BALOBA-1460 file (C-alpha; in Angstrom, 3 decimals):
// residues 379
<rec num="1" residu="m" x="107.420" y="104.089" z="125.230"/>
<rec num="2" residu="n" x="106.190" y="104.493" z="121.612"/>
<rec num="3" residu="k" x="107.164" y="101.675" z="119.302"/>
<rec num="4" residu="s" x="108.646" y="102.572" z="115.937"/>
<rec num="5" residu="k" x="106.474" y="102.034" z="112.891"/>
<rec num="6" residu="i" x="106.904" y="98.816" z="110.959"/>
<rec num="7" residu="w" x="105.890" y="99.517" z="107.375"/>
<rec num="8" residu="l" x="104.237" y="97.179" z="104.868"/>
<rec num="9" residu="s" x="106.943" y="97.727" z="102.306"/>
<rec num="10" residu="s" x="109.491" y="100.532" z="102.647"/>
<rec num="11" residu="p" x="112.305" y="101.593" z="100.302"/>
<rec num="12" residu="h" x="115.591" y="99.689" z="100.793"/>
<rec num="13" residu="m" x="118.794" y="101.235" z="99.475"/>
<rec num="14" residu="g" x="121.714" y="99.021" z="98.543"/>
<rec num="15" residu="g" x="124.622" y="101.484" z="98.979"/>
<rec num="16" residu="n" x="125.712" y="102.428" z="95.491"/>
<rec num="17" residu="e" x="122.684" y="104.508" z="94.439"/>
<rec num="18" residu="q" x="124.385" y="107.719" z="95.723"/>
<rec num="19" residu="q" x="127.398" y="107.028" z="93.523"/>
<rec num="20" residu="f" x="125.265" y="107.128" z="90.346"/>
<rec num="21" residu="v" x="123.352" y="110.158" z="91.508"/>
<rec num="22" residu="n" x="126.569" y="112.004" z="92.383"/>
<rec num="23" residu="e" x="127.969" y="111.291" z="88.937"/>
<rec num="24" residu="a" x="124.800" y="112.765" z="87.393"/>
<rec num="25" residu="f" x="125.245" y="115.907" z="89.479"/>
<rec num="26" residu="a" x="128.924" y="116.138" z="88.651"/>
<rec num="27" residu="a" x="128.236" y="115.953" z="84.959"/>
<rec num="28" residu="n" x="125.172" y="118.223" z="85.242"/>
<rec num="29" residu="w" x="122.942" y="115.508" z="83.827"/>
<rec num="30" residu="v" x="119.853" y="116.489" z="85.787"/>
<rec num="31" residu="a" x="117.466" y="116.527" z="82.835"/>
<rec num="32" residu="p" x="115.055" y="113.685" z="81.954"/>
<rec num="33" residu="l" x="117.801" y="112.308" z="79.671"/>
<rec num="34" residu="g" x="121.356" y="111.107" z="80.237"/>
<rec num="35" residu="p" x="123.647" y="108.146" z="80.664"/>
<rec num="36" residu="n" x="121.847" y="106.782" z="83.702"/>
<rec num="37" residu="v" x="118.593" y="106.513" z="81.767"/>
<rec num="38" residu="t" x="120.309" y="104.543" z="78.982"/>
<rec num="39" residu="g" x="122.259" y="102.460" z="81.503"/>
<rec num="40" residu="f" x="119.159" y="101.621" z="83.511"/>
<rec num="41" residu="e" x="117.324" y="100.528" z="80.416"/>
<rec num="42" residu="t" x="120.272" y="98.328" z="79.447"/>
<rec num="43" residu="d" x="120.410" y="96.821" z="82.942"/>
<rec num="44" residu="l" x="116.760" y="95.913" z="82.764"/>
<rec num="45" residu="e" x="117.014" y="94.440" z="79.270"/>
<rec num="46" residu="q" x="119.908" y="92.226" z="80.390"/>
<rec num="47" residu="y" x="118.076" y="91.171" z="83.545"/>
<rec num="48" residu="l" x="114.923" y="90.169" z="81.715"/>
<rec num="49" residu="e" x="117.044" y="87.789" z="79.603"/>
<rec num="50" residu="e" x="114.883" y="88.021" z="76.550"/>
<rec num="51" residu="d" x="115.094" y="89.868" z="73.229"/>
<rec num="52" residu="v" x="113.264" y="92.898" z="74.673"/>
<rec num="53" residu="y" x="113.614" y="96.649" z="74.558"/>
<rec num="54" residu="v" x="112.939" y="98.776" z="77.649"/>
<rec num="55" residu="g" x="111.863" y="102.402" z="77.891"/>
<rec num="56" residu="a" x="112.332" y="104.039" z="81.310"/>
<rec num="57" residu="l" x="109.357" y="106.171" z="82.258"/>
<rec num="58" residu="s" x="108.105" y="108.335" z="85.153"/>
<rec num="59" residu="s" x="105.734" y="105.678" z="86.530"/>
<rec num="60" residu="g" x="104.197" y="102.255" z="85.918"/>
<rec num="61" residu="t" x="100.911" y="104.110" z="85.268"/>
<rec num="62" residu="a" x="102.571" y="106.048" z="82.451"/>
<rec num="63" residu="a" x="103.782" y="102.795" z="80.957"/>
<rec num="64" residu="l" x="100.264" y="101.327" z="81.102"/>
<rec num="65" residu="h" x="98.897" y="104.477" z="79.440"/>
<rec num="66" residu="l" x="101.422" y="104.410" z="76.634"/>
<rec num="67" residu="g" x="101.047" y="100.652" z="76.291"/>
<rec num="68" residu="l" x="97.347" y="101.017" z="75.603"/>
<rec num="69" residu="i" x="98.072" y="103.773" z="73.063"/>
<rec num="70" residu="l" x="100.605" y="101.548" z="71.266"/>
<rec num="71" residu="l" x="98.015" y="98.774" z="71.146"/>
<rec num="72" residu="g" x="95.675" y="101.142" z="69.348"/>
<rec num="73" residu="v" x="93.117" y="101.769" z="72.084"/>
<rec num="74" residu="q" x="90.848" y="104.713" z="71.233"/>
<rec num="75" residu="p" x="87.716" y="106.390" z="72.596"/>
<rec num="76" residu="g" x="84.776" y="104.020" z="72.571"/>
<rec num="77" residu="d" x="86.900" y="100.877" z="72.595"/>
<rec num="78" residu="e" x="86.608" y="98.177" z="75.249"/>
<rec num="79" residu="v" x="89.554" y="96.782" z="77.226"/>
<rec num="80" residu="i" x="89.325" y="93.744" z="79.455"/>
<rec num="81" residu="c" x="91.015" y="94.221" z="82.848"/>
<rec num="82" residu="q" x="91.625" y="92.030" z="85.794"/>
<rec num="83" residu="s" x="89.252" y="93.301" z="88.534"/>
<rec num="84" residu="m" x="91.418" y="92.470" z="91.546"/>
<rec num="85" residu="t" x="94.248" y="94.966" z="91.130"/>
<rec num="86" residu="f" x="95.374" y="98.457" z="91.970"/>
<rec num="87" residu="s" x="93.448" y="101.190" z="90.242"/>
<rec num="88" residu="a" x="96.446" y="102.123" z="88.079"/>
<rec num="89" residu="s" x="95.730" y="98.995" z="85.979"/>
<rec num="90" residu="a" x="92.342" y="100.356" z="85.019"/>
<rec num="91" residu="n" x="92.561" y="104.117" z="85.152"/>
<rec num="92" residu="p" x="94.545" y="104.521" z="81.845"/>
<rec num="93" residu="i" x="91.703" y="102.827" z="80.053"/>
<rec num="94" residu="a" x="89.469" y="105.632" z="81.124"/>
<rec num="95" residu="y" x="92.178" y="108.209" z="80.272"/>
<rec num="96" residu="l" x="91.705" y="107.172" z="76.629"/>
<rec num="97" residu="g" x="87.945" y="107.341" z="76.662"/>
<rec num="98" residu="a" x="87.682" y="103.517" z="76.479"/>
<rec num="99" residu="s" x="85.546" y="101.293" z="78.703"/>
<rec num="100" residu="p" x="87.044" y="98.726" z="81.070"/>
<rec num="101" residu="i" x="85.384" y="95.268" z="81.132"/>
<rec num="102" residu="f" x="86.300" y="93.676" z="84.475"/>
<rec num="103" residu="v" x="87.038" y="90.003" z="84.941"/>
<rec num="104" residu="d" x="87.193" y="87.947" z="88.164"/>
<rec num="105" residu="s" x="90.214" y="86.108" z="89.550"/>
<rec num="106" residu="e" x="90.848" y="82.398" z="89.976"/>
<rec num="107" residu="p" x="91.707" y="81.112" z="93.471"/>
<rec num="108" residu="n" x="95.170" y="79.681" z="92.829"/>
<rec num="109" residu="t" x="97.093" y="82.715" z="91.715"/>
<rec num="110" residu="w" x="94.500" y="85.387" z="92.549"/>
<rec num="111" residu="n" x="94.883" y="86.600" z="89.009"/>
<rec num="112" residu="i" x="92.695" y="86.826" z="85.931"/>
<rec num="113" residu="c" x="90.458" y="83.768" z="85.569"/>
<rec num="114" residu="p" x="90.822" y="82.105" z="82.127"/>
<rec num="115" residu="n" x="87.182" y="80.898" z="82.173"/>
<rec num="116" residu="a" x="85.778" y="84.289" z="83.103"/>
<rec num="117" residu="l" x="88.077" y="85.938" z="80.545"/>
<rec num="118" residu="e" x="86.757" y="83.765" z="77.742"/>
<rec num="119" residu="d" x="83.162" y="84.329" z="78.859"/>
<rec num="120" residu="a" x="83.771" y="88.073" z="78.687"/>
<rec num="121" residu="i" x="85.295" y="87.836" z="75.199"/>
<rec num="122" residu="k" x="82.484" y="85.712" z="73.852"/>
<rec num="123" residu="d" x="79.845" y="88.037" z="75.281"/>
<rec num="124" residu="r" x="81.433" y="91.129" z="73.725"/>
<rec num="125" residu="l" x="81.928" y="89.432" z="70.410"/>
<rec num="126" residu="s" x="78.250" y="88.370" z="70.366"/>
<rec num="127" residu="k" x="77.355" y="91.991" z="70.710"/>
<rec num="128" residu="g" x="79.708" y="93.133" z="67.935"/>
<rec num="129" residu="k" x="82.303" y="94.557" z="70.304"/>
<rec num="130" residu="k" x="85.786" y="92.947" z="70.069"/>
<rec num="131" residu="p" x="87.909" y="94.037" z="73.057"/>
<rec num="132" residu="k" x="91.042" y="95.880" z="71.976"/>
<rec num="133" residu="a" x="93.353" y="94.570" z="74.668"/>
<rec num="134" residu="i" x="93.603" y="92.400" z="77.883"/>
<rec num="135" residu="v" x="95.211" y="93.883" z="80.984"/>
<rec num="136" residu="a" x="96.490" y="90.922" z="82.983"/>
<rec num="137" residu="v" x="98.250" y="91.455" z="86.304"/>
<rec num="138" residu="h" x="100.853" y="89.466" z="88.302"/>
<rec num="139" residu="l" x="99.280" y="90.284" z="91.648"/>
<rec num="140" residu="y" x="101.708" y="90.741" z="94.600"/>
<rec num="141" residu="g" x="104.406" y="89.180" z="92.448"/>
<rec num="142" residu="m" x="102.518" y="85.960" z="91.668"/>
<rec num="143" residu="p" x="102.532" y="85.075" z="87.949"/>
<rec num="144" residu="f" x="99.113" y="84.687" z="86.379"/>
<rec num="145" residu="e" x="98.153" y="81.464" z="84.546"/>
<rec num="146" residu="v" x="100.448" y="82.340" z="81.680"/>
<rec num="147" residu="e" x="99.833" y="79.478" z="79.253"/>
<rec num="148" residu="s" x="96.036" y="79.649" z="79.570"/>
<rec num="149" residu="i" x="95.861" y="83.397" z="79.226"/>
<rec num="150" residu="l" x="98.305" y="83.499" z="76.266"/>
<rec num="151" residu="s" x="96.304" y="80.760" z="74.545"/>
<rec num="152" residu="i" x="93.093" y="82.771" z="74.862"/>
<rec num="153" residu="s" x="94.872" y="85.860" z="73.689"/>
<rec num="154" residu="k" x="96.084" y="84.069" z="70.559"/>
<rec num="155" residu="q" x="92.799" y="82.320" z="69.863"/>
<rec num="156" residu="y" x="90.822" y="85.597" z="69.822"/>
<rec num="157" residu="d" x="93.673" y="87.755" z="68.500"/>
<rec num="158" residu="i" x="93.529" y="90.158" z="71.443"/>
<rec num="159" residu="p" x="96.896" y="91.415" z="72.700"/>
<rec num="160" residu="i" x="97.929" y="91.289" z="76.359"/>
<rec num="161" residu="l" x="99.175" y="94.350" z="78.174"/>
<rec num="162" residu="e" x="101.137" y="92.568" z="80.912"/>
<rec num="163" residu="d" x="100.999" y="94.519" z="84.189"/>
<rec num="164" residu="s" x="104.124" y="93.261" z="85.886"/>
<rec num="165" residu="a" x="104.391" y="96.305" z="88.156"/>
<rec num="166" residu="e" x="104.625" y="94.068" z="91.259"/>
<rec num="167" residu="a" x="106.497" y="91.165" z="89.665"/>
<rec num="168" residu="l" x="110.022" y="92.206" z="88.700"/>
<rec num="169" residu="g" x="112.064" y="89.017" z="89.200"/>
<rec num="170" residu="s" x="109.088" y="86.657" z="89.246"/>
<rec num="171" residu="t" x="109.117" y="83.872" z="86.659"/>
<rec num="172" residu="y" x="106.817" y="81.320" z="85.028"/>
<rec num="173" residu="k" x="108.613" y="78.165" z="83.889"/>
<rec num="174" residu="g" x="111.910" y="80.087" z="84.175"/>
<rec num="175" residu="k" x="110.915" y="83.027" z="82.006"/>
<rec num="176" residu="k" x="110.789" y="86.495" z="83.551"/>
<rec num="177" residu="c" x="107.469" y="88.265" z="84.104"/>
<rec num="178" residu="g" x="107.144" y="91.333" z="82.014"/>
<rec num="179" residu="t" x="108.160" y="89.483" z="78.831"/>
<rec num="180" residu="f" x="104.992" y="87.495" z="78.134"/>
<rec num="181" residu="g" x="102.598" y="90.129" z="76.801"/>
<rec num="182" residu="a" x="102.603" y="92.114" z="73.613"/>
<rec num="183" residu="i" x="103.815" y="94.923" z="75.918"/>
<rec num="184" residu="g" x="104.945" y="94.624" z="79.519"/>
<rec num="185" residu="v" x="104.899" y="97.120" z="82.326"/>
<rec num="186" residu="l" x="107.235" y="97.557" z="85.337"/>
<rec num="187" residu="s" x="106.985" y="99.854" z="88.362"/>
<rec num="188" residu="f" x="109.747" y="101.322" z="90.594"/>
<rec num="189" residu="n" x="107.467" y="103.094" z="93.023"/>
<rec num="190" residu="g" x="108.813" y="103.616" z="96.550"/>
<rec num="191" residu="n" x="107.256" y="100.433" z="97.895"/>
<rec num="192" residu="k" x="108.377" y="98.062" z="95.111"/>
<rec num="193" residu="i" x="111.134" y="95.396" z="95.044"/>
<rec num="194" residu="i" x="113.467" y="98.106" z="93.809"/>
<rec num="195" residu="t" x="112.717" y="101.804" z="93.574"/>
<rec num="196" residu="t" x="113.701" y="104.916" z="91.644"/>
<rec num="197" residu="s" x="111.708" y="107.000" z="94.097"/>
<rec num="198" residu="g" x="108.985" y="107.075" z="91.485"/>
<rec num="199" residu="g" x="109.332" y="105.471" z="88.067"/>
<rec num="200" residu="g" x="108.356" y="102.696" z="85.704"/>
<rec num="201" residu="a" x="109.211" y="101.079" z="82.420"/>
<rec num="202" residu="l" x="107.639" y="99.818" z="79.258"/>
<rec num="203" residu="v" x="108.872" y="96.493" z="77.889"/>
<rec num="204" residu="a" x="108.502" y="95.823" z="74.146"/>
<rec num="205" residu="h" x="109.578" y="93.020" z="71.803"/>
<rec num="206" residu="k" x="110.174" y="95.360" z="68.935"/>
<rec num="207" residu="k" x="112.671" y="98.224" z="68.921"/>
<rec num="208" residu="e" x="110.258" y="100.474" z="67.026"/>
<rec num="209" residu="l" x="107.638" y="100.086" z="69.800"/>
<rec num="210" residu="k" x="110.100" y="101.165" z="72.423"/>
<rec num="211" residu="e" x="111.160" y="104.138" z="70.267"/>
<rec num="212" residu="k" x="107.524" y="105.127" z="69.692"/>
<rec num="213" residu="a" x="106.930" y="104.979" z="73.482"/>
<rec num="214" residu="v" x="109.918" y="107.197" z="74.161"/>
<rec num="215" residu="f" x="108.808" y="109.598" z="71.450"/>
<rec num="216" residu="l" x="105.325" y="109.933" z="73.047"/>
<rec num="217" residu="a" x="106.881" y="110.191" z="76.493"/>
<rec num="218" residu="t" x="108.966" y="113.206" z="75.465"/>
<rec num="219" residu="q" x="106.033" y="115.331" z="74.256"/>
<rec num="220" residu="a" x="105.983" y="113.758" z="70.778"/>
<rec num="221" residu="r" x="108.397" y="116.272" z="69.395"/>
<rec num="222" residu="d" x="108.988" y="115.861" z="65.693"/>
<rec num="223" residu="t" x="112.470" y="115.919" z="64.164"/>
<rec num="224" residu="a" x="112.907" y="119.608" z="63.379"/>
<rec num="225" residu="p" x="115.128" y="122.480" z="64.448"/>
<rec num="226" residu="h" x="112.059" y="124.087" z="66.026"/>
<rec num="227" residu="y" x="109.391" y="122.649" z="68.307"/>
<rec num="228" residu="q" x="106.904" y="120.878" z="66.056"/>
<rec num="229" residu="h" x="104.243" y="118.324" z="67.107"/>
<rec num="230" residu="s" x="102.154" y="116.150" z="64.856"/>
<rec num="231" residu="e" x="100.841" y="113.956" z="67.694"/>
<rec num="232" residu="i" x="99.722" y="114.432" z="71.269"/>
<rec num="233" residu="g" x="102.620" y="113.701" z="73.589"/>
<rec num="234" residu="y" x="103.243" y="113.316" z="77.309"/>
<rec num="235" residu="n" x="105.846" y="114.242" z="79.890"/>
<rec num="236" residu="y" x="106.543" y="110.634" z="80.914"/>
<rec num="237" residu="r" x="110.278" y="110.154" z="80.703"/>
<rec num="238" residu="l" x="112.254" y="109.056" z="83.758"/>
<rec num="239" residu="s" x="114.856" y="111.621" z="84.955"/>
<rec num="240" residu="n" x="118.581" y="110.879" z="84.874"/>
<rec num="241" residu="i" x="118.701" y="111.364" z="88.683"/>
<rec num="242" residu="c" x="115.983" y="108.826" z="89.347"/>
<rec num="243" residu="a" x="117.474" y="106.402" z="86.839"/>
<rec num="244" residu="g" x="120.743" y="106.639" z="88.800"/>
<rec num="245" residu="i" x="118.956" y="105.370" z="91.893"/>
<rec num="246" residu="g" x="117.578" y="102.578" z="89.750"/>
<rec num="247" residu="r" x="121.037" y="101.565" z="88.547"/>
<rec num="248" residu="g" x="122.177" y="101.187" z="92.093"/>
<rec num="249" residu="q" x="118.983" y="99.270" z="92.988"/>
<rec num="250" residu="m" x="119.587" y="96.790" z="90.152"/>
<rec num="251" residu="q" x="122.779" y="95.698" z="91.856"/>
<rec num="252" residu="v" x="120.808" y="94.445" z="94.841"/>
<rec num="253" residu="l" x="117.644" y="93.244" z="93.044"/>
<rec num="254" residu="d" x="118.311" y="89.515" z="93.469"/>
<rec num="255" residu="k" x="119.229" y="90.023" z="97.121"/>
<rec num="256" residu="h" x="115.956" y="91.977" z="97.724"/>
<rec num="257" residu="i" x="113.947" y="89.175" z="96.080"/>
<rec num="258" residu="a" x="115.644" y="86.582" z="98.319"/>
<rec num="259" residu="l" x="114.858" y="88.656" z="101.394"/>
<rec num="260" residu="r" x="111.206" y="89.065" z="100.348"/>
<rec num="261" residu="r" x="110.893" y="85.344" z="99.845"/>
<rec num="262" residu="r" x="112.483" y="84.842" z="103.205"/>
<rec num="263" residu="m" x="109.666" y="86.891" z="104.720"/>
<rec num="264" residu="h" x="107.148" y="84.650" z="102.945"/>
<rec num="265" residu="t" x="108.787" y="81.587" z="104.488"/>
<rec num="266" residu="f" x="108.755" y="83.378" z="107.886"/>
<rec num="267" residu="y" x="104.941" y="83.679" z="107.643"/>
<rec num="268" residu="q" x="104.518" y="80.085" z="106.468"/>
<rec num="269" residu="e" x="106.444" y="78.818" z="109.473"/>
<rec num="270" residu="a" x="104.747" y="81.162" z="111.907"/>
<rec num="271" residu="l" x="101.263" y="80.134" z="110.768"/>
<rec num="272" residu="k" x="101.891" y="76.468" z="109.980"/>
<rec num="273" residu="g" x="99.066" y="74.282" z="111.129"/>
<rec num="274" residu="v" x="96.759" y="77.174" z="112.076"/>
<rec num="275" residu="e" x="93.262" y="76.113" z="111.068"/>
<rec num="276" residu="g" x="91.558" y="78.594" z="108.751"/>
<rec num="277" residu="v" x="94.647" y="80.600" z="107.880"/>
<rec num="278" residu="t" x="96.219" y="80.196" z="104.429"/>
<rec num="279" residu="v" x="99.441" y="81.972" z="103.395"/>
<rec num="280" residu="f" x="99.397" y="82.909" z="99.726"/>
<rec num="281" residu="s" x="101.888" y="80.677" z="97.936"/>
<rec num="282" residu="e" x="102.817" y="79.364" z="94.489"/>
<rec num="283" residu="p" x="100.405" y="76.762" z="93.210"/>
<rec num="284" residu="s" x="103.146" y="74.705" z="91.569"/>
<rec num="285" residu="s" x="106.887" y="74.677" z="90.764"/>
<rec num="286" residu="d" x="106.065" y="76.377" z="87.420"/>
<rec num="287" residu="f" x="105.504" y="79.571" z="89.385"/>
<rec num="288" residu="y" x="108.194" y="81.589" z="91.079"/>
<rec num="289" residu="s" x="106.993" y="84.623" z="92.965"/>
<rec num="290" residu="n" x="109.214" y="87.471" z="94.169"/>
<rec num="291" residu="h" x="106.638" y="87.702" z="97.030"/>
<rec num="292" residu="w" x="106.694" y="91.459" z="96.786"/>
<rec num="293" residu="l" x="103.993" y="91.360" z="99.434"/>
<rec num="294" residu="s" x="103.271" y="88.339" z="101.540"/>
<rec num="295" residu="a" x="99.545" y="87.857" z="102.148"/>
<rec num="296" residu="l" x="97.097" y="85.507" z="103.825"/>
<rec num="297" residu="v" x="93.444" y="84.641" z="103.854"/>
<rec num="298" residu="i" x="91.511" y="83.927" z="107.027"/>
<rec num="299" residu="d" x="88.344" y="81.763" z="107.109"/>
<rec num="300" residu="p" x="86.439" y="82.937" z="110.183"/>
<rec num="301" residu="v" x="84.364" y="79.717" z="110.339"/>
<rec num="302" residu="k" x="87.532" y="77.581" z="110.669"/>
<rec num="303" residu="c" x="89.405" y="80.183" z="112.768"/>
<rec num="304" residu="n" x="87.044" y="80.306" z="115.794"/>
<rec num="305" residu="g" x="85.355" y="83.428" z="114.552"/>
<rec num="306" residu="k" x="88.583" y="85.419" z="114.165"/>
<rec num="307" residu="t" x="88.711" y="87.568" z="111.073"/>
<rec num="308" residu="r" x="91.116" y="89.400" z="108.843"/>
<rec num="309" residu="e" x="90.075" y="92.643" z="110.468"/>
<rec num="310" residu="d" x="90.834" y="91.219" z="113.941"/>
<rec num="311" residu="l" x="94.458" y="90.562" z="112.849"/>
<rec num="312" residu="r" x="94.795" y="93.926" z="111.126"/>
<rec num="313" residu="l" x="93.666" y="95.778" z="114.202"/>
<rec num="314" residu="a" x="96.003" y="93.700" z="116.396"/>
<rec num="315" residu="f" x="98.883" y="94.832" z="114.203"/>
<rec num="316" residu="e" x="97.676" y="98.426" z="114.292"/>
<rec num="317" residu="v" x="97.793" y="98.483" z="118.088"/>
<rec num="318" residu="e" x="101.464" y="97.512" z="117.892"/>
<rec num="319" residu="n" x="102.161" y="100.201" z="115.268"/>
<rec num="320" residu="i" x="102.615" y="97.597" z="112.530"/>
<rec num="321" residu="e" x="101.198" y="98.330" z="109.095"/>
<rec num="322" residu="s" x="99.119" y="95.681" z="107.363"/>
<rec num="323" residu="r" x="96.472" y="96.212" z="104.663"/>
<rec num="324" residu="p" x="93.464" y="94.477" z="103.176"/>
<rec num="325" residu="l" x="93.936" y="92.990" z="99.704"/>
<rec num="326" residu="w" x="93.132" y="95.243" z="96.754"/>
<rec num="327" residu="k" x="89.437" y="96.074" z="96.534"/>
<rec num="328" residu="p" x="88.244" y="94.764" z="93.222"/>
<rec num="329" residu="m" x="87.719" y="97.402" z="90.536"/>
<rec num="330" residu="h" x="84.148" y="96.294" z="89.897"/>
<rec num="331" residu="l" x="83.303" y="97.238" z="93.473"/>
<rec num="332" residu="q" x="84.858" y="100.695" z="93.215"/>
<rec num="333" residu="p" x="82.434" y="103.623" z="92.970"/>
<rec num="334" residu="v" x="84.232" y="105.163" z="90.020"/>
<rec num="335" residu="f" x="83.675" y="101.950" z="88.003"/>
<rec num="336" residu="a" x="80.231" y="101.049" z="89.328"/>
<rec num="337" residu="n" x="78.640" y="101.095" z="85.909"/>
<rec num="338" residu="c" x="81.189" y="98.892" z="84.167"/>
<rec num="339" residu="l" x="80.578" y="95.292" z="83.047"/>
<rec num="340" residu="y" x="81.929" y="92.478" z="85.183"/>
<rec num="341" residu="f" x="82.316" y="88.754" z="84.368"/>
<rec num="342" residu="g" x="82.973" y="86.012" z="86.834"/>
<rec num="343" residu="g" x="81.920" y="84.838" z="90.275"/>
<rec num="344" residu="g" x="82.863" y="85.947" z="93.766"/>
<rec num="345" residu="v" x="86.530" y="84.917" z="94.037"/>
<rec num="346" residu="s" x="87.929" y="88.458" z="94.131"/>
<rec num="347" residu="e" x="85.174" y="89.606" z="96.472"/>
<rec num="348" residu="h" x="85.932" y="86.738" z="98.880"/>
<rec num="349" residu="l" x="89.637" y="87.507" z="98.794"/>
<rec num="350" residu="f" x="89.022" y="91.182" z="99.508"/>
<rec num="351" residu="a" x="86.751" y="90.354" z="102.415"/>
<rec num="352" residu="n" x="89.107" y="87.853" z="104.032"/>
<rec num="353" residu="g" x="92.652" y="88.699" z="102.866"/>
<rec num="354" residu="l" x="95.396" y="90.699" z="104.441"/>
<rec num="355" residu="c" x="98.782" y="91.965" z="103.149"/>
<rec num="356" residu="l" x="101.572" y="91.569" z="105.736"/>
<rec num="357" residu="p" x="104.772" y="93.496" z="106.394"/>
<rec num="358" residu="s" x="107.121" y="92.216" z="103.714"/>
<rec num="359" residu="g" x="110.047" y="94.647" z="103.367"/>
<rec num="360" residu="s" x="113.483" y="93.364" z="102.457"/>
<rec num="361" residu="n" x="114.877" y="95.650" z="105.164"/>
<rec num="362" residu="l" x="112.950" y="94.225" z="108.147"/>
<rec num="363" residu="t" x="115.163" y="93.497" z="111.135"/>
<rec num="364" residu="d" x="115.137" y="90.502" z="113.472"/>
<rec num="365" residu="e" x="113.669" y="92.744" z="116.189"/>
<rec num="366" residu="e" x="110.863" y="93.781" z="113.866"/>
<rec num="367" residu="r" x="110.182" y="90.199" z="112.852"/>
<rec num="368" residu="n" x="109.909" y="89.295" z="116.560"/>
<rec num="369" residu="r" x="107.348" y="92.044" z="117.056"/>
<rec num="370" residu="i" x="105.384" y="90.722" z="114.111"/>
<rec num="371" residu="l" x="105.651" y="87.139" z="115.463"/>
<rec num="372" residu="d" x="104.388" y="88.228" z="118.870"/>
<rec num="373" residu="v" x="101.173" y="89.540" z="117.247"/>
<rec num="374" residu="l" x="100.748" y="86.397" z="115.247"/>
<rec num="375" residu="q" x="101.189" y="84.172" z="118.265"/>
<rec num="376" residu="r" x="98.622" y="86.074" z="120.282"/>
<rec num="377" residu="f" x="96.234" y="85.813" z="117.334"/>
<rec num="378" residu="k" x="96.707" y="82.075" z="117.180"/>
<rec num="379" residu="n" x="95.956" y="81.557" z="120.914"/>
């Protein structure tokens, strides 16, 4: 008998999404504007609990692209980017004709290393090239070393584009991720904590920045009775239908975070005391991760020769999806000629790390199937 697929992170509806979508259909608000868009933005602003302004967009990648534009990135500029991340963090740099400068991670949060970041900045300054921005990522929902990175940003007067695509609901010292940078970015892709099918948002501390982002996202149409354009624009606005899904998802966001964190605890307990296996966890009480994806690192030397790949294949046999950690950007063929600063932390994590099934909608039966694989791996 074929076993049903257990996904790494599948969409999880809360129940009221259909109500908002139906209201949009009933009012014929199917265009990329409408009350759900405004309502979703307001919901997010209230949730982030800071004096911020949110623009709902078609994807997190769109938000990153517009964020770089708002920070003044132009062709020929350099932008520092965390190497261990999804390609969407780096691709918009190339969209603008700028050059990414990749920086290694530190081992506690797996995020951008303050020492390597400062080395990169000093090197570029010594060559007369001041980076235009820093793309720092909260990987898998884990906040980066916020105070250290903000201090470096302030010292060298280089703004942070905060990639919080995976970290909605995560906090550092009680403050929500997505609100630390000059501009923040959220994602509502189908595999995220909450989803709008596809979608994202830009978070700004100034109303005029949000308004500029929305202007650019709607083809940069000037105020005129005819279609007039003085700037290049983009078709990046979120639709009223998708925003309706988001409004329903916001009602269950905290519940979804609790369920994701429960999965992290499940893995901690299942692998407690196993030599050579480390479950990715917060380094201190200052950090609160939504644990969008639970992950682990396996040391083959301490684990009787067993590797990350052995566990991945064991899951695959049981029709359970798991996945290696993000391949660092400086190892990607498309960025092979880009500068890189740091050591081998991100490379070690990629070689030995695995993302585990983490969905908020996993059942007890599915958890038992996962546990069976882990127990066989331990023995």
